[in-house]
C-alpha positions in Angstrom: 0.0 0.0 0.0 2.8 2.5 0.9 4.6 1.7 -2.3 1.5 2.3 -4.3 0.8 5.6 -2.5 4.4 6.8 -3.2 4.3 5.8 -6.9 0.9 7.6 -7.3 2.2 10.7 -5.5 5.3 10.9 -7.7 3.3 10.6 -10.9 0.8 13.2 -9.6 3.7 15.6 -8.8 5.0 15.3 -12.3 1.6 16.0 -13.8 1.0 19.0 -11.5 4.4 20.4 -12.4 3.6 20.2 -16.0 0.2 21.8 -15.5 1.6 24.7 -13.5 4.8 25.5 -15.3 4.6 24.0 -18.8 1.1 24.0 -20.2 -0.5 27.3 -21.4 -2.5 29.2 -18.8 -5.8 28.4 -20.6 -5.2 24.7 -20.5 -4.1 24.9 -16.8 -7.3 26.6 -15.9 -9.3 24.0 -17.8 -7.5 21.3 -15.8 -8.5 23.0 -12.6 -12.1 23.1 -13.8 -12.1 19.4 -14.8 -10.6 18.4 -11.4 -13.3 20.3 -9.5 -16.1 18.8 -11.7 -14.7 15.4 -11.1 -14.9 16.2 -7.4 -18.5 17.3 -7.9 -19.3 13.9 -9.5 -17.9 12.1 -6.5 -19.8 14.4 -4.1 -23.0 13.6 -5.9 -22.6 10.1 -4.5 -23.3 11.6 -1.1 -26.7 12.9 -2.2 -28.7 9.7 -2.4 -29.3 10.1 -6.1 -30.7 7.0 -7.8 -29.4 7.6 -11.4 -26.4 8.9 -13.2 -28.6 11.5 -14.9 -29.4 13.2 -11.5 -25.7 13.1 -10.7 -24.9 14.8 -13.9 -27.4 17.4 -12.9 -25.5 18.2 -9.8 -22.2 18.4 -11.7 -23.9 20.8 -14.1 -25.0 23.0 -11.2 -21.5 23.2 -9.8 -20.2 24.0 -13.3 -22.8 26.8 -13.6 -21.7 28.3 -10.3 -18.0 28.1 -11.3 -18.8 29.9 -14.6 -20.8 32.5 -12.7 -18.0 33.5 -10.4 -15.5 33.6 -13.2 -17.5 35.5 -15.8 -20.2 37.4 -13.8 -18.4 38.2 -10.6 -14.6 38.1 -11.2 -14.2 41.2 -9.0 -15.6 39.4 -6.0 -12.9 36.8 -5.6 -11.8 38.3 -2.3 -15.3 38.2 -0.9 -15.8 34.6 -2.0 -12.5 33.7 -0.3 -13.6 35.4 2.9 -16.9 33.6 2.8 -15.2 30.3 2.3 -13.0 30.9 5.3 -16.1 31.6 7.4 -17.6 28.3 6.1 -14.5 26.4 7.1 -14.7 27.8 10.6 -18.3 26.6 10.8 -17.1 23.2 9.5 -14.4 23.1 12.2 -17.1 23.5 14.9 -19.3 21.0 13.1 -16.6 18.3 13.5 -17.0 18.5 17.3 -20.7 17.9 17.0 -20.6 15.0 14.7 -22.3 12.5 14.4 -25.3 14.6 13.5 -27.9 14.0 10.8 -27.1 15.8 7.6 -30.2 16.3 5.4 -29.7 15.8 1.6 -30.4 19.5 1.0 -27.6 20.5 3.3 -25.3 18.1 1.5 -26.2 19.8 -1.8 -25.2 23.2 -0.4 -22.1 22.1 1.4 -20.8 20.5 -1.8 -20.9 23.9 -3.5 -19.3 25.5 -0.4 -16.4 23.0 -0.6 -15.9 23.0 -4.4 -16.6 26.4 -5.9 -14.4 28.5 -3.5 -11.6 26.0 -4.2 -11.9 26.7 -7.9 -11.7 30.4 -7.1 -8.7 30.0 -4.9 -6.8 27.9 -7.5 -7.5 30.5 -10.2 -6.5 33.3 -7.9 -3.2 31.8 -6.8 -2.3 30.7 -10.3 -2.9 34.2 -11.5 -0.6 35.6 -8.8 2.2 33.1 -9.5 2.2 29.4 -10.1 4.9 29.1 -7.5 2.5 30.5 -4.9 -0.1 27.9 -5.8 2.6 25.2 -5.6 3.6 26.4 -2.2 0.0 26.2 -1.0 -0.2 22.6 -2.3 3.2 21.8 -0.6 1.9 23.0 2.8 -1.1 20.6 2.5 1.1 17.7 1.3 3.6 18.3 4.1 0.8 18.3 6.7 -0.6 15.1 5.2 2.7 13.2 4.9 3.8 14.3 8.4 0.5 13.2 9.9 0.6 9.9 8.1 4.0 8.8 9.2 3.8 10.3 12.7 0.4 8.8 13.2 1.6 5.4 12.1 4.6 5.5 14.4 3.4 7.3 17.4 -0.4 7.6 17.1 -2.3 6.9 20.3 -4.8 9.7 21.1 -7.6 9.7 18.6 -8.4 13.1 16.9 -12.0 12.5 15.8 -12.9 8.9 16.2 -16.5 9.3 15.1 -15.3 10.8 11.8 -11.9 9.2 11.0 -10.8 6.6 13.6 -7.3 6.3 12.2 -6.4 10.0 12.7 -4.6 11.0 15.9 -3.3 14.1 17.7 0.2 12.7 17.3 -0.4 12.7 13.6 -1.5 16.3 13.7 1.6 17.4 15.6 3.8 15.4 13.1 2.0 17.1 10.2 2.5 20.6 11.6 6.2 19.9 12.3 6.6 19.0 8.6 4.9 22.3 7.7 7.5 24.1 9.9 10.3 22.4 8.1 8.8 23.3 4.7 8.2 26.9 5.8 11.8 27.3 6.9 13.0 26.0 3.6 10.6 28.3 1.6 11.5 31.4 3.7 15.1 30.8 2.9 14.4 30.3 -0.8 12.2 33.4 -1.1 14.0 35.5 1.6 10.8 36.0 3.6 10.3 36.9 7.2 9.5 33.8 9.4 7.7 36.0 11.9 4.8 36.4 9.5 5.2 33.3 7.3 5.5 30.6 10.0 2.2 31.2 11.9 0.4 31.8 8.6 1.6 28.5 7.2 0.8 26.7 10.4 -2.8 28.0 10.2 -3.1 26.9 6.6 -1.7 23.4 7.5 -4.1 23.1 10.5 -7.1 24.1 8.4 -6.2 21.5 5.8 -6.9 18.9 8.5 -10.3 20.4 9.0 -11.0 20.0 5.2 -10.1 16.3 5.4 -12.3 15.7 8.4 -15.2 17.7 7.0 -15.4 15.7 3.7 -15.0 12.5 5.8 -18.2 13.5 7.7 -20.1 13.5 4.5 -18.5 10.2 3.3 -19.4 8.6 6.6 -23.0 9.9 6.5 -23.3 8.4 3.0 -21.6 5.2 4.0 -18.7 5.7 1.6 -15.1 4.9 2.6 -13.3 6.5 -0.4 -14.9 8.9 -2.7 -13.4 7.1 -5.8 -10.6 5.0 -7.1 -8.9 7.4 -9.6 -5.6 7.6 -7.5 -4.4 4.1 -6.5 -3.6 4.1 -2.8 -5.1 7.5 -2.3 -8.8 7.1 -3.3 -10.7 9.5 -5.5 -10.4 13.2 -6.5 -12.2 14.3 -3.3 -9.8 12.3 -1.2 -7.0 14.3 -2.8 -8.5 17.8 -2.8 -10.5 17.8 0.5 -7.6 19.3 2.5 -6.7 21.7 -0.3 -10.3 22.9 -0.4 -10.0 24.3 3.1 -6.4 25.4 2.9 -6.3 27.2 -0.5 -8.9 29.9 0.3 -7.2 30.7 3.6 -3.8 30.9 1.8 -5.2 33.1 -0.9 -7.0 35.4 1.4 -4.0 35.5 3.7 -1.8 36.8 0.9 -4.2 39.6 0.4 -4.6 40.5 4.0 -0.9 40.4 4.6 -0.3 42.7 1.7 1.8 40.2 -0.2 -0.3 40.7 -3.3 -2.7 43.4 -4.6 
């Protein structure tokens, strides 16, 4: 299993590198859209739909919302990012209350709250600099890798047993330690102040864990273990972007609030 996860991760890194730094911007943005819509298809499995046609309808709804924010409200990206961060704070509180019943209508809405702001954040960060988008992804991956190995080696105290029984507080600490190492390296590479960058990156890394737990709530409610099988050893698209969905809007908004971009 570990070997499969590593091989899949390496192949994914190569593809992401090509998308961010080799392919034309139009193609890269199209890849982002396809990725989000694939996530919408997997999310539709949480909605108790009885046919593929109704699942396609949900994907079409998400596509329409994505098109609306890009073509109708491109000047509202900052407000969308702020709203997304508020949603993830609510989701964080929600994880403490689970298990709770989640009506289908709420699952519809939450799918849009997870996926559409992620699309906005990806576009925003890519427009600023593909390197910044890569750094945001690296923070999430560092938190995930650190949590995986620390949890396997030292995990004892369960983080959220009703949502994800295998996750532990030791894993969280290990993940955040990996974020610290990454931030130190990035600060040296970009000649940035650690006084601002380190707490910011730790907050992004911590919120990425909330993203993972939140999507896991919906999977558990729907009786689904993995959202799909596209990535061997890793699951589906949602299993790969759940943490990014929470982390990317905060990272993008933080760049704005810290005055690092205009």
